[in-house]
C-alpha positions in Angstrom: -9.4 24.9 -20.7 -7.0 27.3 -18.6 -4.3 25.4 -16.1 -2.6 26.7 -13.1 0.2 24.6 -11.8 1.9 25.2 -8.2 5.0 24.2 -7.6 7.6 24.3 -9.3 9.8 21.3 -8.2 11.5 18.4 -9.9 7.3 16.7 -10.9 6.1 21.0 -11.9 8.4 21.5 -13.6 8.8 18.4 -15.8 4.8 18.4 -16.0 5.2 22.5 -17.5 7.7 21.5 -19.8 5.8 18.6 -21.5 2.7 20.3 -21.2 4.4 23.6 -23.4 5.2 21.4 -26.2 1.3 21.4 -26.9 0.0 24.8 -26.2 -2.3 24.3 -29.1 -3.9 21.6 -26.7 -3.0 22.8 -22.7 -3.5 26.7 -21.8 -0.9 27.2 -19.0 -1.0 30.7 -17.8 1.3 30.4 -15.0 2.9 28.9 -11.5 2.5 29.8 -8.1 5.7 29.0 -6.6 7.9 30.1 -3.6 11.4 30.8 -5.5 9.6 33.5 -8.3 12.4 34.1 -10.3 12.9 29.6 -10.7 9.9 30.3 -12.6 11.3 33.1 -15.1 15.1 31.2 -15.3 13.8 27.4 -16.1 11.3 28.7 -18.7 13.0 31.6 -21.1 13.5 28.5 -23.1 9.6 27.7 -23.2 7.3 28.1 -26.8 5.3 30.2 -24.1 7.2 31.1 -20.6 5.3 31.5 -17.9 3.8 34.1 -15.6 4.0 34.4 -11.9 0.8 34.6 -10.0 0.3 34.0 -5.8 -2.0 31.4 -4.9 -5.3 33.5 -4.2 -4.5 35.0 -8.3 -4.1 31.4 -9.8 -6.7 29.8 -7.8 -8.9 32.3 -8.9 -8.4 32.7 -13.4 -7.3 28.9 -13.6 -10.0 26.2 -14.4 -7.5 24.0 -13.1 -4.8 23.7 -11.0 -2.0 21.3 -11.0 -0.7 20.6 -6.9 2.9 19.7 -7.9 3.7 21.3 -4.2 5.1 19.6 -1.0 2.1 17.6 1.3 2.6 20.4 3.6 0.7 23.1 1.5 -1.8 20.1 0.2 -4.8 21.7 2.9 -4.7 26.0 2.0 -4.3 24.6 -2.2 -7.0 22.9 -1.5 -9.7 25.1 0.6 -8.6 28.1 -2.7 -9.5 25.0 -5.4 -13.1 25.1 -3.3 -13.5 28.8 -2.6 -12.8 29.2 -6.2 -14.5 26.8 -7.2 -11.6 25.2 -9.0 -10.8 21.8 -9.9 -8.0 20.4 -8.5 -5.1 17.1 -9.8 -2.6 16.0 -7.5 0.0 13.7 -7.0 -0.1 14.5 -2.9 -1.7 11.0 -1.3 -0.4 11.6 1.3 -2.1 15.1 1.9 -6.2 13.7 0.7 -5.4 10.7 3.6 -4.3 13.8 6.1 -7.7 16.4 5.0 -10.0 13.5 4.0 -12.6 15.5 6.2 -12.2 18.5 3.2 -12.1 15.7 0.8 -14.9 15.2 1.2 -16.8 18.6 1.0 -15.8 19.0 -2.7 -19.4 18.1 -4.0 -20.6 20.5 -1.5 -18.4 23.2 -3.7 -18.9 21.5 -6.6 -16.0 20.8 -7.5 -13.3 17.5 -8.1 -10.4 16.4 -7.0 -8.4 13.9 -9.8 -5.9 12.1 -7.6 -2.9 11.1 -11.1 -1.8 7.4 -10.6 1.9 9.1 -9.7 4.7 6.5 -9.8 2.3 3.4 -10.0 0.1 1.5 -12.4 -2.9 -0.7 -12.3 -5.0 1.4 -9.4 -7.8 0.7 -12.3 -7.6 -3.3 -11.8 -7.5 -2.5 -7.9 -10.4 -0.1 -7.6 -12.6 -3.2 -9.7 -11.4 -6.0 -7.4 -11.7 -3.9 -4.9 -15.9 -3.5 -5.6 -16.2 -6.8 -4.7 -14.2 -9.0 -1.7 -10.9 -8.6 -1.3 -8.1 -10.8 1.0 -5.3 -8.6 1.9 -3.1 -5.7 -0.1 0.4 -5.8 0.5 2.9 -3.3 -1.0 6.6 -3.5 -1.0 8.7 -0.4 -2.4 12.4 -0.7 -3.2 14.5 2.4 -3.9 18.0 3.2 -3.4 19.2 4.4 -0.3 19.6 8.0 -2.0 16.5 8.4 -2.7 15.5 7.3 1.3 18.5 9.4 3.3 16.6 13.0 3.4 12.9 11.0 4.2 11.2 12.7 7.7 11.6 8.8 8.6 14.6 8.2 8.2 16.7 11.2 9.3 14.5 11.6 12.9 14.7 7.9 13.5 18.6 8.4 12.7 19.0 5.1 10.7 22.2 5.4 8.5 21.9 4.4 5.0 25.2 5.3 4.1 27.2 2.1 2.7 25.0 -0.4 2.8 26.3 -3.5 1.2 22.3 -5.1 1.3 18.7 -4.5 1.5 17.3 -2.7 4.6 13.5 -3.1 5.7 12.9 0.4 7.6 9.7 0.8 7.7 6.5 -2.7 8.1 3.5 -1.0 8.9 -0.1 0.1 7.3 0.1 2.5 4.5 -1.3 5.0 6.1 1.4 5.6 9.1 3.9 4.9 5.3 2.6 8.1 3.8 2.9 10.0 7.9 6.9 8.6 7.9 7.3 9.0 4.5 5.0 12.5 2.9 7.5 12.7 0.3 9.1 9.0 -0.7 5.6 7.4 -0.7 2.6 9.3 -1.7 1.8 5.6 -4.6 1.3 3.9 -0.9 -1.7 6.3 0.3 -2.4 6.4 -4.1 -3.4 2.6 -3.4 -4.5 3.0 -0.7 -7.2 5.1 -1.2 -7.7 2.8 -4.5 -8.3 -0.7 -2.8 -9.5 -1.0 0.7 -8.1 1.6 2.2 -5.2 3.0 3.7 -5.0 1.0 7.3 -6.3 -2.2 5.4 -3.2 -1.6 3.1 0.6 -3.7 4.2 3.5 -1.8 3.5 7.1 -2.4 3.4 10.0 0.3 2.4 13.5 -1.1 1.6 16.6 0.7 1.7 18.9 -1.4 -1.2 22.4 -0.5 -3.0 21.6 -3.3 -5.2 19.1 -1.3 -7.4 19.0 2.1 -9.2 15.3 2.1 -10.3 12.9 3.0 -6.9 10.4 -0.4 -7.7 6.9 -0.8 -6.2 5.7 -4.2 -6.0 2.0 -4.8 -5.0 0.4 -8.2 -3.6 -3.6 -7.9 -4.0 -5.9 -11.4 -2.9 -10.0 -10.5 -3.9 -12.9 -13.0 -5.0 -12.1 -11.7 -8.3 -8.8 -11.2 -9.0 -5.2 -12.6 -7.6 -2.5 -10.4 -9.3 1.3 -9.1 -9.0 2.0 -5.2 -10.6 5.9 -4.8 -10.3 7.1 -1.0 -11.3 10.4 0.0 -11.8 11.5 3.8 -12.1 13.5 5.8 -14.0 14.4 8.5 -10.7 14.4 12.1 -12.0 17.6 13.9 -12.6 16.6 16.8 -9.5 15.0 14.8 -6.9 15.9 10.6 -6.6 12.6 10.0 -5.0 10.6 10.9 -7.6 10.0 8.8 -10.7 9.8 10.7 -14.6 6.6 9.1 -14.7 4.5 10.4 -12.0 4.6 14.2 -14.4 3.6 11.8 -17.4 0.9 10.8 -14.6 -0.2 14.0 -14.3 -0.5 14.9 -18.1 -2.3 11.3 -18.9 -5.1 12.7 -16.0 -5.2 16.2 -17.6 -5.8 14.9 -21.1 -8.4 12.4 -19.5 -10.0 15.3 -18.0 -10.3 16.9 -22.6 -10.9 14.0 -24.0 -14.1 12.8 -25.4 -12.6 8.9 -24.8 -12.2 7.6 -21.4 -9.9 4.5 -21.0 -10.2 2.2 -18.3 -12.0 3.6 -14.7 
């Protein structure tokens, strides 16, 4: 299986670095990124230094594309994958929500899209209870101010997060609106909406919390088959505080599940 990576920021690099340790299993042929020199420099110490490809080239040459690019690039990437009948792994739940009409055409192009769980856990349980009656799904995200200070919603609304001395609620609405307002910060909310009752029916709160050092997500679910609470504290990526280290690992786990003879969970 030939693997291509698009986007070489914190997530893309961590994915590539992890896969490079298992070159006998994973055949990464190259990367597409806006910064060609970054790819060459950052992979010079890899067992298999990566080549740069144009977007067209990498989609044509790969069996699977791993999308780690900003949400704004998602529509172009998914269309290229469709045209080349290339499977896609992405962490862009927000990109999927904004392009549902395209996503629904995947079967027409004889390909598949895999949304990695990213910075959240328990999506298999949420999908399971959603086969029955679900009364509500609520997600509460708390992040240190440094993880939210550059967020689109915070900047556009001139929300002051410097020198906070107590938690501050900065957003309260549904997950669909949350994905629009925080496209780079709460892909997890989009994933929860897609796995469960839908983004519009998923309640979302986002807090800037100076009392914590980890990005935390809590999901509360009440249904006719199970009531549960999921809570995760993610260690921040060094390169991008808004991203948890687990996000890249979830991509690798998704890829491993595609080639494994045993699949665990839904």
